[in-house]
C-alpha positions as CSV (number, residue, x, y, z in Angstrom):
1,M,-25.7,-26.7,-28.4
2,T,-22.7,-26.7,-29.7
3,R,-19.6,-23.7,-31.0
4,R,-19.4,-23.7,-35.0
5,I,-15.4,-23.2,-36.4
6,D,-15.6,-21.6,-38.9
7,R,-12.1,-21.5,-40.7
8,L,-11.2,-18.5,-42.9
9,S,-10.7,-19.1,-46.8
10,E,-7.1,-18.3,-48.4
11,D,-9.6,-15.7,-49.7
12,D,-11.4,-14.5,-46.9
13,R,-7.6,-14.6,-45.0
14,V,-6.3,-12.4,-47.6
15,L,-8.9,-9.4,-47.1
16,W,-9.4,-9.6,-44.7
17,N,-5.5,-8.6,-43.6
18,L,-6.0,-6.1,-46.2
19,V,-9.3,-4.4,-44.3
20,A,-6.9,-4.5,-40.9
21,H,-4.1,-3.1,-41.8
22,T,-6.4,0.1,-42.6
23,A,-8.5,0.6,-39.2
24,K,-7.6,2.7,-37.0
25,P,-8.1,2.3,-33.2
26,L,-10.9,4.3,-31.3
27,K,-9.9,7.6,-29.8
28,G,-7.5,6.7,-26.5
29,R,-6.7,3.1,-27.4
30,T,-3.4,1.9,-29.5
31,A,-3.1,-0.3,-32.5
32,V,-2.6,-3.9,-32.1
33,E,0.0,-5.0,-33.6
34,I,-2.0,-7.8,-36.7
35,P,0.3,-11.0,-37.9
36,H,0.8,-11.8,-41.6
37,A,-1.2,-14.7,-41.3
38,G,-1.1,-15.8,-45.1
39,P,1.3,-18.3,-46.4
40,E,4.5,-18.2,-47.2
41,I,5.0,-16.8,-50.2
42,D,9.1,-18.3,-52.5
43,E,10.2,-14.7,-52.7
44,T,11.7,-15.9,-55.8
45,R,8.6,-16.2,-57.3
46,Q,7.5,-12.7,-55.9
47,A,5.7,-10.5,-58.5
48,P,7.6,-7.5,-58.3
49,P,5.7,-4.1,-57.3
50,P,3.7,-1.8,-59.9
51,A,5.5,1.5,-58.9
52,Q,8.6,-1.4,-59.9
53,V,7.0,-2.3,-62.5
54,A,5.5,0.6,-64.1
55,G,8.8,2.1,-64.5
56,N,10.3,-0.8,-65.9
57,A,7.6,-0.1,-68.6
58,A,8.5,3.2,-68.8
59,T,12.0,2.1,-69.8
60,A,11.4,-0.2,-71.9
61,A,9.5,0.8,-74.8
62,K,8.8,-2.2,-77.5
63,P,9.0,-1.5,-80.9
64,K,4.8,-1.5,-83.1
65,A,5.8,-4.6,-84.4
66,Q,7.1,-6.6,-81.5
67,H,3.6,-5.6,-80.2
68,V,1.1,-8.5,-78.9
69,S,-2.0,-8.6,-78.7
70,H,-3.7,-9.6,-75.8
71,A,-7.2,-9.2,-76.2
72,L,-9.6,-12.3,-75.7
73,D,-10.8,-13.6,-79.5
74,E,-14.9,-11.7,-80.4
75,P,-16.6,-15.4,-80.6
76,T,-14.8,-15.9,-76.5
77,L,-16.2,-12.3,-75.5
78,D,-19.8,-12.9,-77.5
79,K,-19.7,-16.0,-75.4
80,L,-18.9,-14.4,-72.1
81,S,-20.4,-11.5,-72.3
82,K,-24.1,-13.5,-73.1
83,G,-23.1,-16.3,-69.9
84,R,-22.6,-18.8,-71.8
85,L,-18.9,-19.6,-70.7
86,P,-19.2,-19.7,-67.0
87,I,-16.8,-16.8,-65.3
88,E,-15.6,-19.7,-63.1
89,G,-13.8,-16.4,-60.6
90,R,-14.3,-13.0,-59.4
91,V,-11.3,-10.4,-57.6
92,D,-13.3,-6.4,-56.3
93,L,-10.0,-4.4,-56.7
94,H,-12.5,-1.3,-55.5
95,G,-11.4,0.6,-53.0
96,L,-7.8,-0.4,-52.9
97,T,-4.0,1.3,-53.1
98,Q,-2.2,0.0,-56.2
99,D,0.3,-1.7,-53.7
100,E,-2.7,-3.3,-51.9
101,A,-4.6,-4.2,-55.4
102,Y,-1.7,-5.5,-57.4
103,S,-0.8,-8.1,-54.0
104,L,-4.3,-9.2,-54.3
105,L,-5.5,-9.8,-58.0
106,F,-1.7,-11.5,-58.4
107,S,-2.5,-14.0,-55.7
108,F,-5.7,-13.8,-56.6
109,L,-4.7,-15.0,-60.2
110,R,-2.1,-17.2,-59.1
111,R,-4.6,-19.4,-56.4
112,A,-7.4,-19.7,-59.0
113,H,-4.4,-20.9,-62.4
114,A,-3.7,-23.4,-59.7
115,G,-6.4,-24.4,-59.5
116,G,-7.5,-24.9,-62.8
117,I,-9.8,-21.7,-63.1
118,R,-10.0,-20.4,-66.7
119,Y,-12.2,-17.3,-67.1
120,V,-12.8,-14.4,-64.2
121,L,-13.9,-11.7,-63.5
122,V,-11.4,-8.6,-61.9
123,I,-13.2,-5.7,-61.0
124,T,-11.1,-2.2,-61.2
125,G,-13.9,0.4,-61.5
126,K,-14.4,3.1,-63.0
127,G,-12.8,5.5,-60.3
128,S,-14.7,9.1,-61.8
129,S,-15.0,10.3,-58.6
130,S,-11.9,12.1,-58.1
131,G,-12.4,13.5,-62.3
132,G,-10.4,11.4,-63.4
133,D,-10.2,8.0,-65.3
134,G,-9.4,5.8,-61.8
135,V,-5.7,4.5,-61.4
136,L,-6.3,1.0,-60.8
137,R,-8.9,0.5,-64.4
138,R,-5.7,1.8,-66.0
139,S,-2.3,0.1,-64.0
140,V,-4.2,-3.6,-64.6
141,P,-4.5,-4.2,-67.7
142,S,-0.6,-3.1,-67.8
143,W,-0.1,-5.2,-65.1
144,L,-1.6,-8.4,-67.1
145,S,0.9,-7.6,-69.1
146,T,4.0,-7.5,-67.6
147,P,6.3,-10.9,-68.0
148,A,5.3,-11.2,-63.5
149,F,1.8,-12.2,-65.1
150,R,2.6,-13.9,-68.5
151,P,2.8,-17.5,-66.8
152,L,-1.2,-17.1,-65.8
153,V,-2.3,-14.7,-67.9
154,S,-3.5,-15.7,-71.5
155,S,-5.9,-13.0,-72.3
156,H,-7.6,-10.4,-71.4
157,D,-10.6,-7.3,-72.6
158,H,-12.6,-5.8,-71.1
159,A,-16.1,-6.8,-69.8
160,A,-19.5,-6.6,-71.5
161,R,-21.7,-3.7,-69.5
162,N,-23.9,-6.8,-67.9
163,H,-21.1,-7.8,-66.3
164,G,-19.1,-3.9,-65.5
165,G,-18.7,-2.9,-68.3
166,S,-15.3,-0.3,-68.4
167,G,-14.8,-0.9,-64.8
168,A,-14.3,-4.3,-65.3
169,L,-12.5,-7.6,-67.2
170,Y,-12.0,-10.8,-68.8
171,V,-9.3,-12.5,-68.2
172,R,-8.3,-15.9,-69.4
173,L,-5.9,-17.8,-66.9
174,R,-3.1,-20.3,-69.1
175,R,-4.0,-23.9,-69.1
176,A,-2.3,-25.4,-65.5
177,R,0.2,-27.6,-66.2
178,S,0.1,-31.1,-64.9
């Protein structure tokens, strides 16, 4: 019998590293350092951390006249909710910290954009377990409107009830330049 060696996809590798860094060693054992096995990222194109984005958004409020709507148009939203337009990718941000969620979302959207994917579903969760309305549920739409995501994201809107309702977002990615 031959042993089959599977290679992890890049999504699986990112997810595994996020989970592995949160694991605690058993009693009496020492933690093993896990090397970063992800792709080398060009630091000039890396998005700023969410804390920096939130600070910039608070200090640089735009006037109402210059506000750009990032909502999907009604026919597209209707087609997505009824399943007539395919959702080609999805990412679940449940249980992640803001920094982890930001990094995972940015890398996922960058790979999806490079792969020519047009519509994705971002699951933030409703976040009502602690009595609040959810940090990621509030933060992700504002992240998608920042300059770091602008080259990737064309528009976004809340998902239909059958796709997660207010705990998920439809995201339309820009067309990749040839």
